[in-house]
N, C-alpha and C positions, 0 to 999 in steps of 0.2 A: 858483592859481599851479600851472602844471605844472614837475617837475624833470628830467633829462633820460632817466631810469630809467621814466616815463608808458609812452613811446611803446611801448618795445622790451618791457615787458608787456604793455601792452595787445593790440598785434597778435597775438600768436599764440595768445591766448587767444579773441580773436576768429573767429579761422580754426577754431579749434578746436571752436567752439561748434556751429558747422554737422556736426561728425563725430559728437558725443556726442546728439545731440539723440534720447535715447531714448523721452522722457513724450508720449503725446498728450494732449490735452486733455479725455479720462478720467479721465489718470492720477491728475489733482491733487497733485502733489508737494510735500512739504515745504516751506517756506518761511522758517523760523523765522531770524530774526538778533537776536541779544543785544549790545546797544553797555554798553559800561564805559566809562566818562567820569566825572570827578567834577565838571565843569561844566555843569548844569542844561539853560544855552543851548545847548549843543553838541547835548545827550541831544534837547529838543524839535526844534531845524533837523534832526536824521536822522531822528529819527521821522517827522515832517512828509515829505518826501522820501521816505521808504523808503514808508510805508503807502499814498502816495499810487499807486504801485507795485501797489499788492497785498501787500505784504509782511508777516509778522506779528515786529512786534518787541517787543521786552522790554528791560529799561534796569535798570543796576545802576549806584551812585554808588561803590563803592568794589570791590577787589577780592576782600577777604573776602568780602562779599556775594554778589558776582557768582558766585566759587567754589561757593557754598553751593546757588545759585539753580540752577546748570547741570548740576549733579548730578544733581538729579533733573527739571527741562526742559530734555532735551538739544536745542541749537539747531544749525541748518544752515551756521551763519556768526556770525562774532563780530568785531565793531566794539571794537576797543583802542585807550584812549589811553595814551600810552607814560607821560607824568608825571604819576603821583599819588601823594597824600600813603600813607605806610602800607606799600603794595605798590606798587610802579609795573606798568609795561605788560610788561617784559619777566620780571619776577616770577611776575606772573600768566601769562605764557603759560609758563613751566615747569613751573609747577602744574600747569596745563590737559594737557601734553604727556609727565606722568607718571603720568595714569591713563591706562588701557587702552582704556577705550569715548571717551573725549573727544582723544584725542590726531590722529585725523584730522578734528577739525573745523578748518576753514580761517578763520586769525585774521587778521586787517587791520590794520595798529596805524594812528592817527591821528597826524601830529606836525606841529607846524610846524619842526620842527629839519629843515636842511638837509644838516646832516654826513654826510659818506659814510661815516665809523666808526659813528656810531648806527644807519646803517640797517643795514651789516654785522652790527651787536649783533641788533638785530631778526633778521634772518634766522637768525640762529645759534641764537635763541631759540625758534625755530618761526616764524615771520610767513609768509607766502606773498605779502604785497603790503603798500604803505604807500598813504595817501591824506593827505595835504598840506592843513594848515588855511593860509588858510581853507578851506573847504569848497567845492567846486565841482561842482555838480550831476548835470551829465552823465559828471563823471570818475567820481562815488558813483556813480551809475546804473550806470553798463559795467563798473567793477570788480569792486560786488557781483554784477550777472548773471552777469559772466564765473563768478567762485568758486562762485556758488550750481548753476551748469548744472554745472560741473566738481565739485563734490562728488556732485549728484546723478548723474554721469555714473560716479562712481566707487562711486558707493552702488550702481548696478546692476550695473556689473563686479563687484562683491563677494560682490553676492547671486548672482550666475550661477555666479561662482565656486567660492562654495559650495554651492549647488546640484547643480552637475557635480561638486564633491570628493564631494558625497552620493550622487550618482546612482555614482560610480567605485567608492566603498564600499561600495554597496547592490549592485553588478554584482558585486565581488570578494567581499561574504559568498553574496552565492546561489551564486556562481561554486563558491564553498570547500563549499558546504553541497552541491551535486549533487556536487562531486565527492567527499564524504564518502557522501552518500547513495549514488552511485555503487559505490563501492571495498567498502560494508561489508555489497552486496547479496548476496542467495543466488544469483541469476541471472544469467547471464553477461553483458555491457553492453556490445556493441562499436557505435564511430562510423563511421559512414562515410560515405566523400563518393563519391557515387554509391556503384558496390558496392566502392572501394577503402578497406582499413580504414585510418582515422587514430588511433583510440585504442582503447582496450578498458581494462575492470577487470579485478582479481585473478580474480573468479570466471571470466569469462571467458579469462584465461589459463590457467588452471588446466583448464576445460571443453577447449582446443584445444589445451594442451598448448605455448602459446606460451611460456612462458618457456625455452623449450628453444632458440629459435630467433625471433627478431624478425618480428612478423608486419605492422607498418608497410608499408602503400605494396603489402599483397598484396590480392589480391580475397578478396570473401566466396567468392565460384565455387568459387573451390579449395578446400572444404573441405564441398563439397556436391555431388551427383548431380544428372543431367541433367534431374531432377523438379524437384528443389529450386530450380536456377538457374533454371527457368522461371516457377514460382513466387516469388520473390523479385523477378522482374523487372514481374512484377504488381503487385505489392505497392508495389515502388517506382513504380513509375506508377500507381497509386492505380485499379487495373482490378480488384485483390480487396482489398478491406476488411472482409472479412466478420468478422473480430477474430480469435480464435487460431489456428496452424496447426501442424501435427506435418509436421517436415523429417527427410531421414535428413542425418546430417552425420556428419563425417572430424576425428579432432582431425590434429594433424600428423605425428605416426605412421599414419596414412591405417587408425586404428582406429575401426570405424565406433559411431557413438550419436545414438540419438532427442533428437531437441531440441522443445518447446514455444517459438513463437515469437511475441512478440508486436511490432508496430511502431510508430512516431511519429518524425516528423518536425518539428524546430526548428532556430531559427537558434542556433550553439554559437558563439563566439568570432569572431562577423563571419558568418558562412557557412554557408548550409543545408545540414544532414547528415540522413542518416536512420540511426536508432536501433533497434537490436535488443535487444530482453532475449532469452536463450536459456535456456532448465530444462532439465537432462537428463532426460527421464523413460523413459531404458532401461529400469529397474527395475521401472517403473511396468508398462510395457507386458511386460514379463517375467513381474509378479505377475497381469497382467488374462489373459495367456496360459496362465497355469497355470492359474486360475481357470476361465478358457472348459472348458481340458479334463478339468478334472475335474469340471465340469458334463455336458460330452460323456458321461466317461465313468460317471458315473453315471447319466445319462438309459441309456446302452448295459446296465448292470448291471441296471436296472429290467427293460429289455425282454427281456433272458436270461430274467430271472427269469419274467414275465410269460410269455412262452413258453414255456417251464419247466412252471410250474404250468398252464400251458396242457395242453400236449401231456403232461405225468404225470397228471395229476389227472382234470380235465374231459375230455380227449382219449380217455384209457382210458374213461371213465366212458361216454361217447356212442358209444365201441368197443361197446360191452358190448351198451349200447340195441340196436344196430343189427343184432347177433347178437341179441337174443332177440325183435324182430321177425322177421326172417327165420323163424326158430324156429316163431313163428304162425302163419307164411305157409305150411308143410310142412302136408298133407293127412293123415300119418299122427298125428299126435297127438290125444290126445283131452280132452274137456272138463277133465279135471282135471288134464293136464300144460298145457294153456292156461292153465286159471287160477293154477297154480303160477306159470308163466310173467309171467301178467299182475303178480302180486304182487311178483315179483322188478324188474319195471321198476318198478312204485310205488316200490320201495326206493332203484331206483338213480336215477331221476329225483331222489327229495327227496337223494340223497345229492351229485349233479351241482347242485342247487340252491344247497344247503348248501354247496360249493365254490364255485361260481360269488361267491356272497356272502364267502366270506373271499375269494378273487384282488380283489374290486372292493374289500375291505374294507384289505385290503393298499396297496391302488393310493391309494386316499382314504379312511380308515373312516368311517363314516355318523357313527359319536358325535362326532368331531371337528366332521365338518360343521354337526352338530345342536344340541350341548351343549357345545362349544370345547375348550379345550388340558386344561384340569384334568378333568372327566368322562371323555376319550378315556384320557388316562393312566392313570388311574386304572383303566379296562376294562383298559388293555392290563399294568396292573401284577396287576393281581389275576388275570387269565389266566396270566402270567409265574408268581407264587406258587403257583399250583395245580398246577405241572411240578414243583416243588421243584428247577428248575435253579439256583436262587440266591435270599437272604433279600432283598426289594427292600422299604427301609422308606420310604412314601412321604410326606410332610408338604408340605400346602397350606393357605392362607389357608379360614376359613370360608365368607368369600361369594367368590363368583362375582364375575371381572372381565371387563370386553370389551375382546378383543386385536383388529388388525386381520387380517383371514381369510388375509395372504400370511404376516406376523408368528408367527401358530399354528402355520399350516402347516411353516415352517422348524423353528422350536421342536421341535414333534412329531420332526419326522425326525432334528434333532440327538440329541434325549434316545434315543429310540430304536438313532440310530447309536452313539452310546455305551455302551448296554447290550448290543448285539449283539458289540460291540467287544469289550466285558467278559467274556459268556458263550465267546466264540470263542474268546479268545487269553490272556487275563489270568486264568485259574483262580480265580476269586473265587468266594466263596462267601456275602460279605453287599455290598448296594448300598444306600447310602442317597442319597435324590432330595429335595432341598428346593426350594421354592419360595416366595416374598417378593414381594408389587407393594406399593411404595410412593413416595411421592415421582415418582412418573410414572416409576417406575424398577424394569421386572422383575427380581430377582436370581432365580440357578438355579445351587444349587450341589449338586456331582454328587462321589461319593467311595464308592470300591472297596478294598476288603483283594488286590485280584490283585497277580499279579508284579511290575506296573510295568512302564515299558517308559522309553531313551533318546531324550528330546523331541527334542533335537538331531540326532539320528539320524533320527527317525522324520518332523521335519519336510523333509530334505531329497527329492531325489526319487529313491529307494527307490518301486519298485511296492508293496513292501505299507505304503505311507503313505497310502494315497488315502483313506481312511476319514476321518482325520484332517485332507486337505484340504477332503475335503466339507463339511467342520464347519466349519471355518474360513472357507468358500465361503461356506456361506449366510449368518453370522453377518456376513459384509461384506454382503453385501445387505438385510439389516437394522438396520443402522448397529451391531451391536451387540459387546461385547470380551467375550475371553475369556482365561482366564486355568489356565495348566495348570502345576502340582504332580506334579512326580511323577520316580522314578527307577529303576531296574531294584531289582526285591525290596522296596518301599517302597508299592506301591498308586498309585489315580491321585488326584486332586480337581482338579475345573474347576471354574472360579466361571464364569459366564454374568454379564452386565449389559447390558441392552434398554432404552436410553429411549422410552416410549409415550407418542405426543399424544394429548395431547385429543381 
């Protein structure tokens, strides 16, 4: 038997069915139905009809048993008898709706009553539909199918909403993380639409002085020269992807600085953007120039010294030999005079050979090349101590160690530069030099009792500080670290640590 509301319920649900048919044959959606009825005959009929259509059917004969079972095995639909002992259908429905993960299960009441007030009470309790007793097979299957599919559609929508919410939250967290990384980065980060600046981090704000004037809508081309504009154009067009670039930039006040640039493009806030990371390398380039100038200056000094040694020493001796040869060619020289000239020539040649050996030794000591750093220093210190210019106390390991040739050369020159500076400027009478090698670290401790100096002043750009710059430049080449401790009237302490790879 049908009552008035049957047709008004079925029509919209059947129309709705075609709209929410999300499942394919391979999805195998859940189709579990739980029947709650104290009449076993009704349960038997419902089970028979529903199982014939492929539904998984479970049943309980009381509300209390049903609630306990449903909490463990959640169905997709509940068919609920209204009139039952102990707990009627309305009470069971209220109890279901009070549990968060059960409240969305559709409940269809089964009743023999046609009383409108009873139907309203059922809807108030949370029912989605009613089926009249005696059961009509077509009505049962139509209503069950409709509400099962609606439940499945709601589950799909809920799942998609959860996934969407999760994706939104993940994107939000990723954007917040990206923003945090961007804001805490030491490099200036610029977001560009084409060449137009759309966003930038705090480091870029300080680097380009954007804090004094808003930079949005400005072009990055306003902050570089013509060469930089051309290079950026190639980078953005992916015509120059060689890696890291150096560009000449200007800040908002037109002050020049050099920037090391890295480039990346990706989608940000739904738009493709160009991202530039700019690191200020102005000071680094100044240091590089200082080192280069120090090297050039040191080389020039070596050339001048070599030229002077050749001219004043070896050159004078060769000129003397030339004179002796000229005298020998004169016919008025007797045998005794010629013998004397030949003896003088031999002595002069011996001195010339020794002078040439000394000049060559100053350029690159043979003992350093043949026997290493320690023996070369020992030879130099022994020669220096004989001159009584200063008392040099040299301590070193008993066991010799092998260093890269380039490292030995730089260390030899550094120590000679320190000693020469001490003898020339410090008025020192004592020098302590200690070398130790352990744990792949070569440690050199140098100390004198001289007059000392103002390190900050000497480390500036005064012409008299070139020796100190040469020392620091050589240390830089071998990845060494130097620690000065000095002050006027307090002598000099200089500790050197150099990592040595096996």
